Each structure stands twice: as structure tokens, then as C-alpha cells.
N, C-alpha and C positions, 0 to 999 in steps of 0.2 A: 602651588607659588604665585601661578597669575590670579589665584581666587584669594588670597590674601591681600595681592598689590590692587586687587579692585577694592577690596573694603577699606583700604587704607586710603584711596583715592574719594570714595564715597564720606569717609570720616572728616576729612580734612578738606573738605570742598569748599563749606560753611567758613572757613577762617582764613580763606582767600582774601587779600584785597582787592580783587575784583574778583564780584562774584559769579556762580559758574550756572546758567541759566537753562544750559546745552542738557538735553535727555542723554546725550553719552560724554559730557566735557570731564566726568567724574575719570574716565581712564587716562585722558590728557593730564589731567594732575596728578592721577599716580603715579606716573612714568616720571614726570618732573620731580615729583618731591623726593622718590625714591633715587633715580639719580643724581639727586644733588645732595642729598643725605649721603650715599655710599663715596660719591666722589668726595665731599668734606671728610668722611675719616679716613680716606686714603692717602688723602693730601696730608692729615695730621699726621698719620704716622709717617709718611714720607720726611715730614721736617722735624720730627723729632728724633729719627734717626739719625739724620745729617746734627742735629744738636749735639746728640750723645756723644756719635762719634767723634764731633769735631771739639768737645770736651776731653774726650777721653784722650786723644791722640794729643792736644796740647798737655795734660798733664802728666800723662805717663810716658809719652815719645815711643810708642807702640811702634813694631816695624811696622812700614807698609803694608807686605803682605797678607798680615792674619787681617788686619784692617779692612783690604780688599777683598780679602774671602767674604769675611764679615758682611762687608756690603752686598757684594753680590749676591748671598745668599737671602739678605733682606732684601731687595729686590726682584730677585725670582718669586719670593713668598709671598709681595705685596701684587705683580704681576697676575701670580695663580689667583690669589684670592680677588683681585679685580674681576678677571674674567669670569669667576663661578658667581663672585655677587652680584656684580655690575652686567656684565654682558650676556650673561646667558639669558638670568631673568627679563632681562628688558626686552633681547630676542623675540623670547617666548612670547611675553606680552604682548608687544608690536603687531606681532603675528594671529596673533590669535584676534587684537582689535582689527587688525585688516578684513582678517578671513569672515568675521563677525558682524563688522559694522561698516567701516570706512572703505571697504574693496566692493561691496553690495548696495548699488544705486537702487534706490527704491522706486517702486513705480507703481501705477494703478489710477482710479479715480482721484484718490485722496492727496494726491502729489500737485505742491504748489512749483510750476514752473517759472523760473527766471533767468531773463539772458542778462550778464552783464557786463558792459562794455568799457573798460578802464581807458583812461586817459590823460594827461598831463592836463590838467591834474585835479579829474574828479572822476566819482563812478555815475554811469548809466545805465539805468534799471529797465526792464522791460517784461510788462506782464501779459499774456494772453489775456482778450478780455472775455466779455460773456459767452462768446463764439469757441473760446477754449483753442484757439489755432493762433499761430504768430503771423508776422507781416500782414495784419488786416486791419482795415479803420478802426478798429476798437479795442488796439495794443495800448496797455496802458505804459506808459513813457512817465519816468521820473528822473529829477538831477539831485544825485548825493542823499536822498531819501528812496530806503527800500521795507513799504509794508507787508507783512507776513502775518498768519494767522497763528494763533497759541496751539501746538501740541500737534500740528499737522507737520509732516517732511516737506521741507522745501529743497529742491534741488537746482543747483545753480551750473549754466553755463557760462564759462567766463572766455573773455577774449581779452587783447589789448588793441588801442588803436596806433600805438608810435611803438613804446619800450617795456621794457618787463616792468610789472606791478604783483604787488600778490595782498589780496584780499585779506584783511585781519580782524577777526571780531573777538575780543578778549576775552568779553561774555561768554562767548560760547568755545572757548578753546579751538578755536577754527583759523587757519592760517592758509591761504592755495594761492598758486601763483596763477596768475592771466598773462601771456603772451601774445605778441602779434602774430607767430608761426601756426596758431591753430587753434581749438576750443577743448579746455580742461575742463573738469567735474568734480562736482562735491557737494555735500548735502549737510542737512541738518537740522532740528526741530527744538522748538523753543518749549520748554516748560511753562512758562509765566508772561505775563503781560508786560508790558514796560519800555522802555527806550535806551537803545545801547549804543554805545559808539561804532564806527565803521572806518578802519585807518588802512595806509596802506604799508606795508611792512618791508619794502623792496623800493631802496634808493633809486628814484625816479628822474631825478632831475633837481635844478635849483628851489622850485617851489615843494618840494617832495611833503614839507611839513603841511602843507596846505588843503593835501587830499583826505580830506575828512569827510566823514557821510553819516547818518544816521539808520541804526534799522530802529523800525519800530511795530512791536509786538501785540495785537489787537484781541482781543477776544473773537472766535469765529463769526458769532452774529455782527460786531460792529464792523467783521473784516468784509465780511459777505453783503452791507450795505456799500461800506468805501468802494469795492471794485465795481459793484452796480452802476454808482455814481459815476465813476470818474470814466469808467468803458462806454457810458453814453456821452458826455463830455467830449472823451477821447473821437469818438464815432461825429462828433457833431462838429468839432472843430479839423479835423482830415482835410488836409491840401495834396491831393496825388502830384501836385507840381512842387512839392518839397521834399527833393530826396533825401536831405536830414534827418525827416522825421522816420527814414526806413532803414536803418542801419542794422534792419534784426536780421535774423539768420535761420535756417531749417532748425527746430532744437534738435539738439543730439539725445535719445534719450538713454 
């Protein structure tokens, strides 16, 4: 069943209103399409049953007891079908995705590590510079713009400066909370270069609608040049007396 669901996600991905550029995004598309389709079918069955019994009861004046028994039988059948057709496949597919992809944070030299600090109403991003270490003068810090290379895994450490936020990139089928109580982790990899929207999907105050950012995916050579230039510029501009520039933390692997 999970293999069939995966094929469904791959098939329907290109027809989504928001393009799927994530290496694993078809998994989320699959679960969403399947859950929506089965839920719509169950809803249609329930509505049709209610209409049929309402019309029968109005015309034939059937006694309440047989009608109640019939409705109870239909409700039981619909509940059982929902469990077998919706809940079990979704739980099975979700557990498989968690074990194979989302529950395993990539490691190694190929990984791009990013610290994300959310605040009302902006996204702060920090990447380790050429020295590969956080909390050093060449850290590359940006506001509302995250640049990453195409094809390489990107691991995010997320925190919040104030209230609960949610890092949401529709084109990656990725949504993950950032809260002030600790560090959360997630990861993604992008299949093609481009510019994609970052939003906050958790209501975080009166200017929530303004909390938007941009994900820029660059070809690997262009990303390497950009990182080298920005790292050198950051080291040149570094001011140890400016505490606001040192908001980073020890990266959680």
C-alpha cells in the first residue's frame, strides 16, 4: 500500500498549484491527496445516507426503530471503512516516511548547517563561514533571505526569540515549529535552483502576515562563490562589541 501511495504522490506532484522542488516532497503530497480523496468520499456517503433516509422517512412514514437500526449499521460500516481505507494506510505511510526520511537528520561534510532564529516578525539565518564553525567572525548572517545550494542536504536548527512560530516553505512541503523553549531540527534538499517563499504558518501576533522570507537555491559553484565572498565580508565587518551579532548557539547535530 505504501508503495502505491508513493507512486500516487510522484504522479500528482507536477499538477499541484505550488511546485514541488523537494527531493522528498512527493511523500507529503501523497498523504495529503490520499487523505483528502478518502475523506471526501466518506463525507459524500454520509451526506447521501442522510438525504436518502430523510426522503424515505418523509414519504413512507417508516417507524423510527428500523430507521435507527439502518442508520446505525451504515454509521458502523462507514467508520470501519474509514479506519481501513484512511487511518491504517496513513499511519503506515507516515511511520515509513518517519523511519526512512524525516526521522533521520543527515550528517557528514556534504551537509549545509543553518541556524534559524524566528522573531516577531522576521527570520534570521546564520550559516557557518569558511571555517565551518558557528560563533566565529566569518559567520554569514542574513535577514529574511536564506541561500542554499541545489542538491545538498540542508539541516536547520530552529529557535524563537519570543513566541511560537512555524517555518513553512510550501514548495518544499516543509513545515516545522520554532519555539522559545529550545531547539528543534529538520532538514530538506532541493532538486532545482530557484526562488521560493518562506512563511510563518503559526499565528504570532498582529503583524503575522508580514513574516515572510525568501529561499534562494543556487547551483553549487555559484553557492560556493557566494559563501566565500560573504564569509570574507562578515569577517571584515565583525564587531566583537556588538552583542546583537552573536545570537548564534552551539549547533545541535
